[in-house]
C-alpha positions as CSV (number, residue, x, y, z in Angstrom):
1,M,21.1,-13.1,11.2
2,K,18.9,-15.1,8.8
3,K,18.6,-14.0,5.2
4,I,15.5,-14.9,3.3
5,L,14.4,-14.5,-0.4
6,V,10.7,-14.0,-0.8
7,I,8.9,-14.6,-4.1
8,N,5.4,-13.4,-5.0
9,P,4.2,-14.1,-8.5
10,G,1.4,-12.1,-10.1
11,A,-0.4,-12.4,-13.4
12,T,2.2,-10.5,-15.4
13,S,4.8,-9.7,-12.8
14,T,6.9,-11.3,-10.0
15,K,7.8,-9.4,-6.9
16,I,10.9,-10.5,-5.0
17,C,12.3,-9.2,-1.8
18,V,15.3,-9.9,0.4
19,F,14.9,-9.9,4.2
20,E,17.6,-9.9,6.8
21,D,15.6,-11.2,9.8
22,E,12.5,-9.0,9.8
23,N,14.2,-6.1,7.9
24,E,13.5,-5.7,4.1
25,V,16.7,-4.8,2.4
26,M,15.8,-5.2,-1.2
27,R,12.6,-5.2,-3.2
28,V,12.2,-5.5,-7.0
29,G,9.2,-5.9,-9.3
30,I,10.0,-7.9,-12.4
31,D,7.5,-7.1,-15.2
32,H,6.9,-9.9,-17.7
33,D,5.8,-9.4,-21.3
34,A,2.1,-10.4,-21.5
35,A,2.6,-11.9,-24.9
36,E,5.4,-14.1,-23.5
37,I,3.3,-15.2,-20.6
38,A,0.4,-16.0,-23.1
39,K,2.6,-18.6,-24.8
40,Y,2.3,-21.0,-22.0
41,P,-0.8,-23.2,-21.9
42,H,-0.6,-23.8,-18.2
43,V,0.6,-21.6,-15.3
44,V,3.1,-24.2,-14.1
45,D,4.7,-24.0,-17.5
46,Q,5.8,-20.4,-16.8
47,A,8.2,-21.6,-14.0
48,P,11.5,-21.9,-16.0
49,F,10.8,-18.5,-17.7
50,R,10.1,-16.7,-14.4
51,K,12.9,-18.6,-12.5
52,E,15.4,-17.4,-15.1
53,A,14.2,-13.8,-14.5
54,I,14.5,-14.1,-10.7
55,L,18.0,-15.6,-11.0
56,K,19.1,-12.7,-13.2
57,T,17.5,-10.1,-11.0
58,I,19.2,-11.3,-7.7
59,E,22.5,-11.6,-9.5
60,D,22.2,-8.1,-10.8
61,K,21.6,-7.0,-7.2
62,G,24.7,-8.7,-6.0
63,Y,23.3,-11.8,-4.4
64,K,23.6,-15.5,-5.1
65,L,21.3,-18.3,-4.0
66,T,23.9,-19.6,-1.5
67,D,23.6,-16.3,0.5
68,F,20.1,-17.3,1.7
69,D,18.9,-19.4,4.6
70,A,15.5,-20.1,3.1
71,I,13.3,-19.1,0.3
72,C,9.6,-18.4,0.9
73,G,6.9,-18.2,-1.9
74,R,3.3,-17.1,-2.0
75,G,0.9,-20.0,-1.8
76,G,-1.9,-20.5,-4.3
77,L,-5.0,-22.7,-4.9
78,F,-4.0,-25.8,-3.2
79,K,-6.3,-27.9,-1.2
80,H,-7.9,-26.3,1.9
81,I,-5.5,-26.2,4.9
82,P,-5.3,-24.4,8.3
83,S,-3.4,-21.2,8.7
84,G,0.4,-21.6,9.1
85,T,3.8,-21.8,7.6
86,Y,4.3,-24.9,5.5
87,K,7.5,-26.5,4.0
88,V,7.2,-27.1,0.3
89,N,7.2,-30.9,-0.2
90,D,6.3,-33.3,-3.0
91,A,2.6,-33.2,-2.1
92,V,2.5,-29.5,-2.7
93,I,4.3,-29.9,-6.1
94,R,1.7,-32.6,-7.0
95,D,-1.2,-30.2,-6.3
96,I,0.5,-27.4,-8.2
97,K,0.8,-29.5,-11.3
98,N,-2.8,-30.8,-10.9
99,P,-4.4,-27.8,-9.0
100,P,-7.6,-28.9,-7.3
101,Y,-9.2,-25.4,-7.4
102,G,-7.8,-24.1,-10.7
103,E,-4.7,-22.4,-12.0
104,H,-3.4,-19.1,-10.5
105,A,-0.1,-17.3,-10.8
106,A,0.3,-17.5,-7.0
107,N,0.7,-21.3,-7.4
108,L,4.1,-20.6,-8.8
109,G,5.5,-19.1,-5.6
110,A,5.9,-22.4,-3.9
111,Y,6.9,-24.2,-7.0
112,I,9.8,-21.8,-8.0
113,S,10.8,-21.5,-4.3
114,K,11.4,-25.3,-4.0
115,E,13.3,-25.6,-7.3
116,L,15.6,-22.7,-6.3
117,A,16.1,-23.8,-2.8
118,D,16.7,-27.5,-3.7
119,S,19.5,-26.4,-6.0
120,V,21.5,-25.1,-3.0
121,G,20.1,-27.3,-0.2
122,I,18.1,-24.9,1.8
123,P,14.4,-25.1,2.8
124,S,11.5,-23.5,1.0
125,F,8.2,-22.5,2.5
126,F,4.9,-20.9,1.9
127,V,2.6,-19.1,4.3
128,D,-1.2,-18.7,4.6
129,P,-2.2,-19.3,0.9
130,V,-5.4,-18.2,-0.4
131,C,-7.0,-21.6,0.3
132,V,-6.6,-21.3,4.1
133,D,-9.8,-22.7,5.7
134,E,-10.8,-22.3,9.3
135,M,-14.5,-21.9,8.7
136,E,-17.0,-23.4,11.2
137,P,-19.4,-26.1,10.1
138,L,-22.5,-23.8,10.0
139,A,-20.7,-21.4,7.7
140,R,-20.3,-24.1,5.0
141,Y,-24.0,-24.4,4.3
142,S,-25.3,-22.8,1.1
143,G,-28.9,-22.6,-0.1
144,L,-28.5,-25.9,-2.1
145,G,-27.9,-29.1,-0.3
146,L,-25.9,-30.8,-3.1
147,E,-22.3,-32.0,-3.1
148,G,-20.1,-29.3,-4.5
149,F,-22.4,-26.4,-3.4
150,E,-20.9,-25.9,0.0
151,R,-19.5,-22.5,0.7
152,Q,-15.7,-22.5,0.6
153,S,-12.9,-20.5,2.0
154,F,-10.9,-18.5,-0.5
155,F,-9.7,-15.0,0.6
156,H,-6.6,-13.0,1.4
157,P,-5.4,-14.8,4.6
158,L,-1.8,-13.6,4.3
159,N,-2.8,-9.9,4.6
160,H,-5.7,-10.6,6.9
161,K,-3.6,-12.4,9.5
162,S,-0.8,-9.9,9.2
163,V,-3.0,-6.8,9.9
164,A,-4.9,-8.8,12.5
165,R,-1.7,-9.2,14.6
166,K,-0.7,-5.6,13.9
167,A,-4.1,-4.5,15.3
168,A,-3.9,-6.8,18.2
169,K,-0.5,-5.2,19.2
170,Q,-2.1,-1.7,19.1
171,L,-5.0,-3.0,21.1
172,G,-2.6,-4.4,23.7
173,K,-4.0,-8.0,23.4
174,A,-3.1,-11.2,21.6
175,Y,-4.7,-11.9,18.2
176,E,-6.2,-15.0,19.9
177,E,-8.1,-12.9,22.4
178,L,-9.9,-10.8,19.9
179,N,-13.0,-10.8,17.7
180,L,-12.3,-8.8,14.5
181,V,-14.0,-8.1,11.2
182,I,-11.4,-7.5,8.6
183,C,-12.0,-6.1,5.1
184,H,-9.3,-6.6,2.5
185,L,-10.0,-3.9,-0.2
186,G,-8.0,-4.7,-3.2
187,G,-8.8,-5.6,-6.8
188,G,-10.5,-8.6,-5.2
189,V,-12.3,-7.9,-1.8
190,S,-12.9,-10.2,1.1
191,V,-14.5,-9.7,4.5
192,G,-13.7,-12.2,7.3
193,A,-15.0,-12.9,10.8
194,H,-11.9,-13.5,13.0
195,K,-12.9,-15.3,16.2
196,K,-10.1,-15.6,18.7
197,G,-7.4,-16.2,16.2
198,K,-9.3,-18.1,13.5
199,V,-11.3,-16.9,10.4
200,V,-14.5,-18.7,11.1
201,D,-16.4,-17.3,8.2
202,V,-15.5,-15.3,5.1
203,N,-17.1,-14.0,2.0
204,N,-15.4,-15.9,-0.7
205,V,-13.9,-13.5,-3.3
206,K,-14.8,-16.0,-6.0
207,D,-18.4,-16.8,-5.2
208,D,-20.1,-14.4,-2.8
209,G,-20.1,-11.1,-0.9
210,A,-19.4,-7.6,-2.3
211,M,-18.3,-7.1,-5.9
212,G,-14.6,-6.2,-6.6
213,M,-13.1,-4.1,-9.2
214,D,-13.6,-6.7,-11.9
215,R,-15.2,-9.6,-10.1
216,G,-18.8,-10.2,-9.6
217,G,-19.3,-11.3,-5.9
218,A,-22.7,-12.5,-5.1
219,L,-25.0,-12.6,-8.1
220,P,-28.8,-13.1,-8.6
221,A,-29.0,-16.9,-9.3
222,N,-31.8,-16.9,-11.9
223,A,-30.2,-14.1,-13.9
224,L,-26.9,-16.1,-13.8
225,V,-28.6,-19.2,-15.1
226,N,-30.2,-17.1,-17.9
227,L,-26.7,-15.8,-18.8
228,C,-25.2,-19.3,-18.9
229,F,-27.9,-20.5,-21.3
230,K,-27.8,-17.3,-23.5
231,E,-27.4,-18.3,-27.1
232,G,-23.7,-18.5,-28.1
233,M,-22.5,-18.2,-24.6
234,T,-19.8,-20.8,-23.5
235,K,-18.6,-21.8,-20.0
236,A,-15.4,-19.9,-20.7
237,D,-17.4,-16.8,-21.6
238,V,-19.3,-16.8,-18.4
239,K,-16.3,-17.4,-16.3
240,R,-14.4,-14.5,-18.1
241,I,-17.4,-12.2,-17.5
242,I,-17.9,-12.8,-13.8
243,G,-14.2,-13.1,-13.1
244,Q,-12.6,-10.4,-15.2
245,E,-15.3,-8.1,-16.6
246,A,-17.8,-7.8,-13.8
247,G,-17.9,-5.6,-10.6
248,I,-17.1,-1.9,-10.9
249,Y,-15.5,-2.4,-14.3
250,S,-18.9,-3.5,-15.7
251,Y,-20.4,-0.3,-14.6
252,T,-17.6,2.1,-15.3
253,G,-15.3,0.7,-17.8
254,T,-12.2,1.0,-15.5
255,K,-10.4,-1.3,-13.1
256,D,-8.6,1.5,-11.4
257,F,-10.4,2.6,-8.2
258,R,-8.6,5.9,-8.2
259,V,-10.1,6.8,-11.6
260,V,-13.6,6.0,-10.2
261,E,-13.0,8.1,-7.1
262,N,-11.5,11.1,-8.9
263,A,-14.2,11.1,-11.5
264,A,-16.9,10.9,-8.8
265,F,-15.7,13.7,-6.6
266,D,-13.6,15.9,-8.8
267,D,-15.6,15.7,-12.0
268,G,-19.0,15.2,-10.5
269,D,-19.6,12.1,-12.7
270,E,-22.9,10.6,-11.4
271,K,-22.3,7.1,-12.8
272,M,-18.9,6.9,-11.0
273,M,-20.4,8.2,-7.8
274,M,-23.1,5.5,-7.8
275,A,-20.5,2.8,-8.5
276,F,-18.3,4.2,-5.6
277,K,-21.3,4.2,-3.3
278,A,-22.5,0.7,-4.4
279,I,-19.3,-1.1,-3.6
280,A,-19.2,0.7,-0.2
281,Y,-22.8,-0.3,0.4
282,Q,-22.1,-4.0,-0.4
283,L,-19.0,-4.1,1.8
284,A,-21.0,-2.6,4.7
285,K,-23.6,-5.4,4.3
286,D,-20.8,-7.9,4.4
287,I,-19.4,-6.3,7.6
288,G,-22.8,-6.5,9.2
289,A,-23.1,-10.2,8.2
290,M,-19.7,-11.0,9.7
291,S,-20.5,-9.1,12.8
292,A,-23.6,-11.2,13.2
293,V,-21.4,-14.3,13.0
294,L,-19.5,-13.0,16.0
295,R,-22.8,-12.1,17.7
296,Y,-21.8,-8.5,17.5
297,D,-19.1,-9.0,20.1
298,V,-16.5,-7.2,17.8
299,D,-13.4,-5.6,19.2
300,A,-12.6,-3.7,15.9
301,I,-13.4,-3.4,12.2
302,I,-10.3,-3.2,10.1
303,F,-9.8,-1.9,6.6
304,T,-6.7,-2.9,4.7
305,G,-5.6,-3.2,1.0
306,G,-5.1,-0.6,-1.7
307,M,-8.5,1.0,-1.5
308,A,-8.0,1.6,2.2
309,Y,-5.7,4.4,1.2
310,S,-8.9,6.3,0.3
311,E,-10.2,8.2,3.4
312,R,-13.5,9.0,1.5
313,F,-14.1,5.3,0.8
314,C,-13.4,4.2,4.3
315,E,-15.6,6.9,5.7
316,E,-18.4,5.9,3.3
317,I,-18.3,2.3,4.6
318,S,-17.9,3.5,8.2
319,S,-21.0,5.6,7.9
320,Y,-22.9,2.3,7.9
321,V,-21.0,0.2,10.5
322,S,-19.2,2.5,12.9
323,K,-21.8,1.9,15.6
324,I,-20.8,-1.9,15.6
325,A,-17.2,-1.4,16.7
326,P,-14.2,1.0,16.5
327,I,-12.6,1.3,13.0
328,M,-8.9,0.7,12.4
329,R,-7.2,1.3,9.1
330,F,-4.0,-0.3,7.7
331,P,-3.7,0.7,4.1
332,G,-1.8,-1.4,1.5
333,E,-0.7,-4.9,2.2
334,E,2.3,-6.5,3.9
335,E,2.3,-9.9,2.1
336,M,6.1,-9.9,1.5
337,K,6.8,-9.2,5.2
338,A,4.3,-11.7,6.3
339,L,5.9,-14.4,4.1
340,A,9.3,-13.4,5.4
341,E,8.2,-13.5,9.1
342,G,6.6,-16.9,8.7
343,A,9.8,-18.4,7.2
344,L,12.0,-16.8,9.8
345,K,9.8,-18.2,12.7
346,A,10.1,-21.7,11.1
347,L,13.8,-21.4,10.9
348,E,14.2,-20.2,14.5
349,T,11.8,-22.7,16.0
350,G,12.4,-25.6,13.7
351,H,8.7,-26.1,13.4
352,W,6.4,-25.9,10.5
353,E,3.1,-27.4,9.2
354,I,3.1,-30.5,6.9
355,Y,1.1,-30.4,3.7
356,E,-0.2,-33.9,2.9
């Protein structure tokens, strides 16, 4: 039996799990004081603070680092790489300290995993980070042929790939035999075209596609230019607006989808109802676009993520797209299990990808 410690850092929390083979035997969410987090100028500077909290928590639960065969952390904004399980090496640490695509709490998963694992001589891994890139060449074209304006692959591959394999099992086929359109419906949303085991196109949650709960998605280009040059507006202001204050939040004042749904259906709030319908409408357009990428040869459309718990929301999207393919729903996310399974497979086979 292999015992694996899984670490998943969020903005102000760190989730940790212990798995014995594929079985989860412990899960704890560590909440960090936002004021304490704010003291650190860079995300990587939080590592000692979070590492100490992790060590205390596992000790309180009766574990020590020497109990584990491996540690697996969530991957972040590294350079673009294919899907897979990677061993954390010096090249990964280099890119965490100088992140090519920006800072994110997820970057700490691999960093802390390596520090803890190295201290007791066991391997550390990360699996399917947000920078997984399997896009086909045609998908990279944007409307502006300048360097730096290519469409890029940033999404939720850890959960996409996990539910894809679960769906494949239910359909009685291998993931690599199927064409799927997968919609991750969380605080950030992403819709990907899965073609025979690869995500050949995806609506980047940072740049295009449907809006999220507080992120802008695709925006009118000329209006965005005007916002950037509005008097007194700084680059930081614009990034904050489109990355933290846009989407459903900008229309409703809340980042909680449940508040929107309850107000729309229970209280008859017209503004909330329009926001509810608007995000469903945009997601349906994304599903249509990704179905076109697959030439409408789609085995299933899959809803996953927190908002997939809402039957009304899934039904609203389905009312637009159900004629394309059967709908499957896997609410929530299985990121921790997916991380553990990736590490377990690496330990059992002795094979993993090399980050260079």
